[in-house]
C-alpha positions as CSV (number, residue, x, y, z in Angstrom):
1,M,-38.0,7.5,8.2
2,A,-35.9,4.4,7.7
3,V,-33.8,4.1,4.5
4,K,-31.8,1.4,2.8
5,V,-28.1,1.5,2.3
6,I,-27.4,-0.2,-1.0
7,M,-24.1,-1.7,-2.5
8,P,-23.1,1.3,-4.6
9,K,-21.8,1.0,-8.2
10,Q,-18.3,2.2,-8.6
11,G,-17.4,2.2,-12.4
12,L,-19.4,0.8,-15.4
13,Q,-17.9,-2.8,-15.2
14,M,-18.8,-3.3,-11.5
15,T,-21.3,-5.8,-10.7
16,E,-20.7,-6.8,-7.2
17,G,-18.6,-5.5,-4.3
18,T,-17.1,-7.1,-1.1
19,I,-17.7,-5.6,2.3
20,T,-14.4,-5.7,4.0
21,R,-15.2,-3.7,7.2
22,W,-18.1,-2.0,8.8
23,L,-16.9,1.3,10.4
24,V,-20.1,1.8,12.6
25,E,-21.5,-1.0,14.8
26,E,-25.0,-2.0,14.6
27,G,-27.1,0.4,16.8
28,G,-24.4,3.3,16.4
29,T,-25.1,6.8,15.3
30,V,-24.4,7.8,11.7
31,T,-24.0,11.2,10.3
32,E,-24.4,12.0,6.6
33,G,-21.1,12.0,5.0
34,Q,-19.4,10.1,7.8
35,P,-17.4,7.0,6.7
36,L,-19.8,4.0,7.0
37,F,-18.1,0.9,5.5
38,E,-15.1,-0.1,3.4
39,M,-15.7,-2.2,0.3
40,E,-13.6,-3.8,-2.3
41,T,-14.2,-3.6,-6.1
42,D,-12.4,-5.3,-8.8
43,K,-9.9,-2.3,-8.8
44,L,-9.8,-0.8,-5.3
45,T,-10.6,-0.9,-1.7
46,I,-12.5,2.4,-0.9
47,T,-14.5,3.9,2.0
48,I,-18.2,4.6,1.4
49,D,-19.8,7.4,3.2
50,A,-23.2,7.4,4.7
51,T,-25.9,9.4,2.6
52,H,-28.2,9.7,5.6
53,S,-27.9,10.5,9.2
54,G,-29.6,8.4,12.0
55,T,-28.9,5.2,13.7
56,L,-27.6,2.1,12.0
57,L,-30.6,0.0,12.8
58,K,-29.6,-3.1,11.1
59,I,-26.5,-4.6,9.3
60,I,-27.8,-7.1,6.5
61,R,-24.7,-8.1,4.8
62,G,-21.6,-8.6,7.0
63,E,-17.8,-8.5,6.5
64,G,-16.5,-10.7,3.8
65,D,-19.9,-10.9,2.0
66,V,-19.9,-10.4,-1.8
67,V,-22.8,-8.4,-2.8
68,P,-24.4,-7.4,-6.0
69,I,-24.7,-3.7,-6.8
70,T,-28.0,-1.9,-5.6
71,E,-28.7,-4.8,-3.1
72,T,-29.7,-3.6,0.3
73,I,-26.8,-4.1,2.9
74,A,-28.1,-2.1,5.8
75,I,-30.9,0.1,7.2
76,I,-30.6,3.6,8.7
77,G,-33.4,5.3,10.7
78,E,-34.5,6.4,14.0
79,P,-34.1,4.2,17.2
80,G,-36.8,1.9,17.7
81,E,-38.2,2.6,14.1
82,D,-40.0,-0.5,12.5
83,Y,-37.9,-1.2,9.2
84,S,-39.4,-4.6,8.5
85,S,-41.1,-3.2,5.2
86,L,-37.6,-2.4,3.9
87,L,-36.4,-5.9,4.7
88,D,-39.3,-7.4,2.8
89,E,-38.5,-5.0,-0.1
90,G,-35.0,-6.1,0.0
91,A,-36.0,-9.9,-0.2
92,A,-38.5,-9.1,-3.0
93,S,-35.9,-7.3,-5.0
94,G,-33.9,-10.6,-4.9
95,G,-36.3,-11.5,-7.8
96,S,-37.9,-14.7,-6.3
97,E,-39.9,-13.9,-3.2
98,A,-43.3,-15.2,-3.1
99,A,-46.0,-13.9,-0.7
100,E,-46.1,-16.1,2.4
101,G,-49.2,-18.3,2.6
102,A,-50.2,-17.7,-0.9
103,V,-52.4,-20.4,-2.3
104,V,-50.6,-20.5,-5.6
105,I,-46.8,-20.6,-5.3
106,P,-45.0,-19.4,-8.5
107,P,-42.5,-22.0,-9.7
108,V,-39.7,-19.6,-9.1
109,A,-40.5,-19.6,-5.4
110,K,-39.8,-23.2,-5.2
111,E,-36.1,-24.0,-4.9
112,A,-35.3,-27.7,-5.0
113,V,-32.5,-28.4,-2.5
114,A,-30.6,-31.4,-1.5
115,A,-32.8,-34.4,-1.1
116,T,-33.4,-36.0,2.3
117,E,-34.0,-39.6,2.0
118,G,-35.0,-39.1,-1.6
119,K,-37.6,-36.4,-0.8
120,R,-37.2,-32.9,-2.5
121,I,-37.5,-29.9,-0.1
122,F,-38.9,-26.5,-1.2
123,S,-38.7,-23.2,0.6
124,T,-39.5,-19.5,0.0
125,P,-36.5,-17.1,-0.4
126,R,-38.0,-15.2,2.8
127,A,-37.9,-18.4,4.7
128,R,-34.4,-18.8,3.8
129,L,-33.4,-15.3,4.7
130,R,-35.0,-15.8,8.2
131,A,-33.1,-19.0,8.6
132,E,-29.8,-17.3,7.5
133,E,-30.5,-14.6,10.3
134,R,-31.1,-17.3,12.9
135,N,-28.2,-19.3,11.5
136,L,-30.4,-22.3,11.0
137,D,-30.2,-25.0,8.3
138,Y,-33.7,-24.4,6.8
139,R,-33.6,-28.0,5.3
140,L,-34.2,-29.1,8.9
141,V,-37.5,-27.0,9.4
142,P,-40.8,-28.8,8.8
143,G,-42.7,-27.1,6.1
144,T,-46.4,-26.4,6.4
145,G,-47.0,-24.9,3.0
146,P,-48.2,-26.7,0.0
147,E,-46.2,-29.9,-0.8
148,G,-44.4,-29.3,2.4
149,L,-43.1,-25.8,1.2
150,I,-41.1,-24.2,4.1
151,I,-42.5,-20.6,4.6
152,E,-41.3,-17.9,6.8
153,R,-43.4,-18.7,9.9
154,D,-42.2,-22.3,9.8
155,V,-38.6,-21.0,10.4
156,L,-39.8,-18.3,12.9
157,S,-41.4,-21.0,15.1
158,Y,-38.9,-23.6,14.7
159,V,-36.9,-24.5,17.9
160,P,-33.8,-26.4,16.7
161,P,-32.1,-29.0,18.8
162,A,-29.0,-27.7,20.5
163,A,-26.8,-29.8,18.2
164,A,-28.3,-28.3,15.1
165,V,-27.3,-24.8,15.9
166,E,-23.9,-23.9,14.1
167,P,-22.1,-20.8,14.9
168,K,-22.3,-18.2,11.9
169,A,-19.1,-18.2,10.2
170,T,-17.6,-17.0,6.7
171,P,-17.2,-19.9,4.1
172,L,-13.4,-19.6,4.2
173,A,-13.4,-19.9,8.1
174,K,-15.7,-23.0,7.9
175,K,-13.4,-24.5,5.4
176,V,-10.2,-23.9,7.1
177,A,-11.8,-24.9,10.6
178,A,-12.9,-28.3,9.0
179,L,-9.3,-28.8,7.3
180,E,-7.7,-28.3,10.9
181,G,-10.3,-30.2,12.8
182,I,-11.4,-27.2,14.8
183,E,-15.0,-26.9,16.1
184,L,-16.4,-23.7,15.3
185,A,-18.5,-23.7,18.5
186,A,-15.1,-23.3,20.3
187,V,-14.1,-20.2,18.4
188,S,-15.2,-16.6,19.3
189,G,-16.1,-14.7,16.3
190,S,-15.0,-11.1,15.9
191,G,-17.1,-10.2,12.8
192,S,-20.4,-8.6,12.5
193,R,-22.8,-10.0,15.1
194,G,-20.3,-12.5,16.2
195,K,-19.7,-14.0,12.9
196,I,-16.5,-16.3,12.8
197,R,-13.9,-15.0,10.4
198,L,-10.7,-16.7,9.2
199,E,-8.5,-14.6,11.7
200,D,-10.6,-16.1,14.5
201,V,-9.9,-19.7,13.4
202,R,-6.3,-18.9,13.0
203,A,-6.2,-17.6,16.6
204,K,-7.8,-20.6,17.9
205,L,-5.3,-22.7,16.1
206,S,-2.6,-20.5,17.6
207,Q,-4.1,-21.0,21.1
208,S,-4.4,-24.6,20.8
209,G,-0.9,-25.2,19.7
210,S,-2.3,-27.3,16.7
211,A,-1.1,-25.0,14.1
212,V,1.5,-26.5,11.9
213,E,4.5,-24.4,11.8
214,R,5.4,-25.3,8.1
215,G,1.9,-25.9,6.7
216,E,0.0,-24.1,3.9
217,K,-1.5,-20.7,3.9
218,V,-4.7,-20.0,2.5
219,I,-5.0,-16.5,0.8
220,P,-8.4,-15.7,-0.5
221,L,-8.6,-14.3,-4.0
222,S,-9.3,-10.6,-3.8
223,S,-11.5,-9.0,-6.4
224,M,-8.6,-7.0,-7.8
225,R,-6.5,-10.4,-7.9
226,K,-9.3,-12.1,-9.7
227,V,-9.5,-9.3,-12.4
228,I,-5.7,-9.2,-12.9
229,A,-5.6,-12.9,-13.4
230,T,-8.6,-13.0,-15.7
231,R,-7.3,-10.1,-17.9
232,M,-3.6,-11.2,-18.1
233,H,-4.7,-14.8,-19.1
234,E,-7.1,-13.4,-21.5
235,S,-4.5,-11.1,-22.9
236,L,-2.2,-14.1,-23.7
237,Q,-5.0,-16.0,-25.1
238,I,-6.5,-13.5,-27.6
239,M,-3.4,-11.6,-28.8
240,A,-0.4,-12.5,-30.9
241,Q,2.2,-10.9,-28.5
242,A,5.8,-10.4,-29.7
243,N,8.8,-8.6,-28.1
244,H,11.6,-6.3,-29.0
245,R,14.4,-5.2,-26.6
246,M,16.9,-2.4,-26.9
247,S,19.6,-1.0,-24.6
248,V,19.5,3.0,-24.2
249,D,22.2,5.3,-23.2
250,M,20.7,7.3,-20.5
251,T,23.6,9.8,-20.1
252,Q,21.7,12.7,-21.6
253,A,18.5,11.8,-19.8
254,T,20.4,11.7,-16.5
255,G,21.9,15.1,-17.2
256,L,18.5,16.5,-17.9
257,R,17.0,15.2,-14.8
258,E,19.9,16.7,-12.8
259,Q,19.3,20.0,-14.5
260,L,15.8,20.1,-13.7
261,K,16.5,19.1,-10.1
262,A,19.0,22.0,-9.6
263,A,16.2,24.3,-11.0
264,G,13.8,22.8,-8.3
265,I,11.8,20.8,-10.6
266,K,11.4,17.3,-9.5
267,V,11.0,14.6,-12.2
268,S,11.6,10.9,-12.3
269,Y,13.2,8.7,-15.0
270,N,9.9,7.2,-15.4
271,D,8.3,10.6,-16.1
272,I,11.0,11.2,-18.9
273,V,10.3,7.7,-20.3
274,I,6.5,8.6,-20.5
275,R,7.2,11.9,-22.0
276,C,9.2,10.3,-24.6
277,V,6.6,7.5,-25.3
278,A,3.9,10.2,-25.6
279,K,5.8,11.9,-28.4
280,A,6.7,8.7,-30.1
281,L,3.0,7.6,-30.1
282,T,2.0,10.6,-31.9
283,E,4.5,9.7,-34.7
284,F,3.6,6.1,-34.7
285,P,-0.2,6.0,-34.3
286,M,-0.4,2.3,-35.1
287,M,0.9,1.7,-31.6
288,N,-1.7,4.0,-30.1
289,A,-4.6,1.8,-31.2
290,S,-7.1,-1.1,-30.4
291,F,-7.6,-4.2,-32.5
292,T,-11.0,-5.7,-33.2
293,E,-12.2,-8.3,-35.5
294,Q,-13.5,-5.8,-38.0
295,A,-10.9,-3.1,-37.8
296,I,-7.9,-1.4,-36.2
297,I,-9.0,1.7,-34.3
298,Q,-6.3,4.4,-33.9
299,K,-6.7,6.9,-31.1
300,E,-6.1,10.5,-31.9
301,Y,-5.5,11.1,-28.2
302,V,-2.6,9.8,-26.1
303,H,-3.7,8.4,-22.7
304,I,-0.7,6.6,-21.1
305,G,-1.4,4.1,-18.4
306,M,1.3,4.0,-15.6
307,A,1.4,0.5,-13.8
308,V,1.5,1.0,-10.1
309,A,2.0,-1.7,-7.5
310,V,-0.3,-1.5,-4.5
311,D,-0.6,-3.7,-1.5
312,S,-3.5,-5.5,-2.9
313,G,-2.3,-6.1,-6.4
314,L,-1.7,-3.8,-9.5
315,I,-3.4,-0.9,-10.9
316,V,-3.0,1.2,-14.0
317,P,-3.8,5.0,-13.5
318,V,-4.1,6.9,-16.6
319,I,-2.1,10.1,-17.7
320,R,-4.7,11.7,-20.1
321,D,-3.3,13.8,-23.1
322,A,0.1,13.0,-22.0
323,D,1.4,14.1,-25.5
324,L,0.1,17.7,-24.8
325,M,1.9,17.9,-21.4
326,T,5.4,19.3,-20.6
327,L,7.8,17.0,-18.6
328,P,7.1,18.9,-15.3
329,Q,3.3,18.5,-15.9
330,I,3.8,15.0,-16.5
331,A,5.6,14.7,-13.3
332,A,3.1,16.4,-11.2
333,V,0.2,14.2,-12.6
334,T,2.1,11.0,-12.1
335,A,3.0,12.0,-8.6
336,Q,-0.7,12.8,-7.9
337,L,-2.0,9.5,-9.4
338,A,0.6,7.4,-7.6
339,Q,-0.2,8.8,-4.3
340,K,-4.0,8.4,-5.0
341,A,-3.5,4.7,-6.1
342,K,-1.5,3.8,-2.9
343,S,-4.1,5.5,-0.6
344,G,-7.0,3.9,-2.5
345,A,-8.4,7.1,-3.6
346,L,-8.4,6.7,-7.4
347,Q,-11.9,7.2,-9.1
348,P,-13.0,5.1,-12.1
349,E,-12.0,7.9,-14.5
350,D,-8.5,7.9,-13.1
351,Y,-7.9,4.2,-14.3
352,T,-9.8,3.8,-17.4
353,G,-9.3,4.8,-21.1
354,G,-5.7,4.3,-21.5
355,T,-4.2,3.9,-25.0
356,F,-0.7,2.6,-24.1
357,T,1.0,1.4,-20.9
358,V,4.4,2.1,-19.5
359,T,5.5,-0.3,-16.6
360,N,8.9,0.3,-14.7
361,L,10.5,-2.3,-12.3
362,G,13.8,-0.6,-12.3
363,M,13.4,0.6,-8.7
364,F,13.3,-3.1,-7.8
365,D,16.8,-3.7,-9.4
366,V,15.3,-5.5,-12.5
367,D,17.5,-5.4,-15.4
368,S,14.6,-6.2,-18.1
369,F,11.6,-8.1,-18.4
370,T,8.6,-8.9,-20.7
371,A,5.3,-7.3,-19.9
372,I,1.9,-8.4,-20.7
373,I,-0.4,-6.2,-22.8
374,N,-3.3,-4.6,-21.1
375,P,-6.3,-5.1,-23.4
376,P,-7.5,-3.6,-25.6
377,E,-4.2,-1.7,-26.2
378,V,-1.8,-3.0,-28.6
379,G,1.4,-2.4,-26.9
380,I,3.2,-2.1,-23.5
381,L,6.8,-0.8,-22.7
382,A,8.7,-2.4,-19.9
383,V,11.4,-0.5,-18.4
384,G,14.3,-1.9,-16.4
385,K,16.9,-0.3,-13.9
386,I,19.6,2.1,-14.9
387,S,23.2,0.7,-14.2
388,K,26.6,1.7,-15.2
389,Q,28.0,-0.5,-18.0
390,A,31.2,-0.6,-20.0
391,V,30.3,0.4,-23.5
392,V,32.4,-0.1,-26.6
393,Q,32.5,3.1,-28.8
394,E,32.7,3.1,-32.6
395,D,36.6,3.8,-32.2
396,D,36.8,0.8,-29.9
397,S,37.4,2.9,-27.0
398,I,35.5,1.8,-23.9
399,L,33.4,4.1,-21.7
400,V,31.3,3.7,-18.6
401,K,27.7,4.8,-19.1
402,P,24.3,4.7,-17.4
403,M,22.5,2.1,-19.6
404,M,18.9,1.0,-19.5
405,Q,16.9,-1.8,-21.1
406,L,13.6,-1.3,-22.7
407,S,11.2,-4.2,-23.7
408,L,8.3,-3.5,-26.1
409,T,5.6,-6.1,-26.2
410,Y,3.2,-5.6,-29.0
411,D,0.2,-7.2,-30.6
412,H,1.4,-8.8,-33.9
413,R,-2.2,-8.8,-35.2
414,A,-2.1,-5.0,-35.4
415,V,1.6,-4.2,-35.8
416,D,4.4,-5.8,-37.6
417,G,7.9,-6.3,-36.4
418,A,9.6,-3.6,-38.5
419,P,7.3,-0.8,-37.4
420,A,7.3,-1.9,-33.8
421,A,11.1,-1.8,-33.9
422,Q,11.0,1.6,-35.5
423,F,8.7,2.9,-32.6
424,L,11.1,1.5,-30.1
425,K,14.1,2.9,-31.8
426,R,12.3,6.4,-31.8
427,I,11.8,6.1,-27.9
428,K,15.5,5.3,-27.6
429,T,16.4,8.2,-29.7
430,L,14.3,10.6,-27.7
431,L,15.9,9.2,-24.4
432,E,19.3,9.6,-25.7
433,S,18.6,13.0,-27.0
434,P,15.9,14.6,-24.9
435,G,16.5,18.0,-26.4
436,L,14.2,16.6,-29.2
437,L,11.3,16.8,-26.9
438,I,11.4,20.7,-27.2
């Protein structure tokens, strides 16, 4: 029996997903548990496995399509099986389908579209679906329903003039083709069912030699990039962000790391920083909190977010109960989360619920920087590189030491400058005397 493949929900806040690649061709055999397609959410690009075995009878939504959750994107069944009823259900689930040929057309089934010579055009959702499947402009189809309503059979029986048939292409491919003066009819599509993609238009440009060597590159916004842009802009708009900086002598921390390494225990400097931050947060709970219009909510648990750069953007996996972990335990968890982040294997529970974030750009040779708070947290610690510097001692002697810059950004609505400085000073003290972690 044929079954629908729906856009799955990955995380509480997910409302839609982007199909990035079908891993099985239409008509191909599918086994339950086999990777079926790749999708992009606002956080990750992940692979979705088939939940049923059979033949991929139809791909309804192609690569590049942004699809609301629970909407049908494909049909799996037996070869030759009639799945038309599932397509009808899918159309009806869109919330506006009316029965074809019905005497009374509900107002919602009428969609006013662009006027042609001052006349409004109405069509049913099913008619538009059929038109999309045939790659037709439904506005050109003569309607035989009430008031000229275009219904499904009008589209199915319509024979368009040759010039009216436009190759199927993604919106971005159409836009770039129009900008570059490329006829879509001359482009070979590599997408699902021959759909023309941006890469196809670029390939055509390259072949024709019309590509401008120093032109502009159009980079579509990924779902992750949209979320990053929204949240960072929102963070600066809603918070009163202030910043403190301190230099830290990492001599003792460096020694600790070397001792652990000699004992076969691998930890990074970032792991040591996270361990110190976790301890400091238990002593300064005002930094382990969220601000609301009604109250400040202090968290009794310490879940530290660890900013990780991935190919598609930035994600912050969370080390839960970091204050209850030893340094080697933190090292093991951070290594696991970082690997999952880079391979796109994080689950929603891996990157939600953080109470404070640590972000480190020292490995990129950054001396220091100001980070933006990840709402609803009230603080974020930015960590710079460790570099040898000449440090003047109290007796005016000069020693060369491994130094590191810490930059604390905090929400001044929830935390004042003095306690924020004390919190940062405590992290500095722990890093300079890591024996206090015991």
